[in-house]
C-alpha positions in Angstrom: 18.0 -10.7 17.1 16.9 -9.8 13.9 19.2 -10.2 11.1 20.2 -7.3 8.6 17.8 -8.2 6.2 14.8 -8.4 8.6 16.0 -5.0 10.0 16.4 -3.3 6.3 13.1 -4.6 5.5 11.6 -3.4 9.0 13.1 0.2 8.1 11.8 0.2 4.7 8.2 -1.0 5.3 8.2 2.0 8.4 9.3 4.4 5.7 6.7 3.5 3.2 3.9 3.5 5.8 3.4 -0.1 5.3 1.5 -2.0 7.9 0.6 -5.5 8.3 -3.2 -6.0 8.7 -4.9 -9.4 10.1 -8.4 -10.5 10.2 -10.3 -13.8 11.2 -12.7 -15.3 8.3 -14.2 -18.7 7.8 -11.9 -21.9 6.7 -14.1 -22.4 3.9 -14.1 -18.4 2.4 -10.4 -18.3 2.9 -9.7 -21.6 0.8 -12.1 -20.3 -1.7 -10.3 -17.0 -1.8 -6.9 -18.9 -2.0 -8.0 -20.9 -5.0 -9.6 -18.2 -6.8 -6.6 -15.9 -6.8 -4.5 -19.1 -7.7 -7.0 -19.2 -10.7 -6.5 -15.5 -11.4 -3.1 -15.6 -11.2 -2.7 -13.0 -8.6 -1.2 -13.2 -4.7 -4.1 -12.7 -2.0 -2.2 -9.7 -1.0 -2.6 -7.9 -4.1 -6.5 -8.9 -4.4 -7.3 -7.8 -0.8 -5.4 -4.5 -1.6 -7.2 -4.1 -5.2 -10.7 -4.5 -2.8 -9.6 -1.7 -0.9 -8.8 0.6 -3.2 -11.8 0.3 -4.7 -13.8 0.2 -1.7 -12.1 3.5 -1.1 -13.0 5.1 -4.4 -16.4 3.8 -4.0 -17.3 5.4 -0.3 -14.8 8.1 0.0 -14.6 9.4 -3.5 -13.0 12.6 -2.4 -10.1 10.7 -1.1 -6.8 10.1 -3.0 -6.0 6.6 -2.7 -2.7 6.1 -2.1 -0.9 2.7 -2.2 
C-alpha cells in the first residue's frame, strides 16, 4: 500500500495535470544527453520539457504552451 507522501504526490500531480512519459532511444544517445545535461547544469527533465515547449511553439504557434 502506498504511503501518505506517495498518495499526496499522486493527488498533486493529478490536480496539476502532470503525467509520466517514457520513450525508447539508443543507449549512446541517452548517455550523451545525460552528459550534456550535466555540463549544462540542468536536469534531463528540464531539458526535455524545454525542447517540447520550443517544438510546440514552432509547429503550433497559435496554441498557448502550458506548464
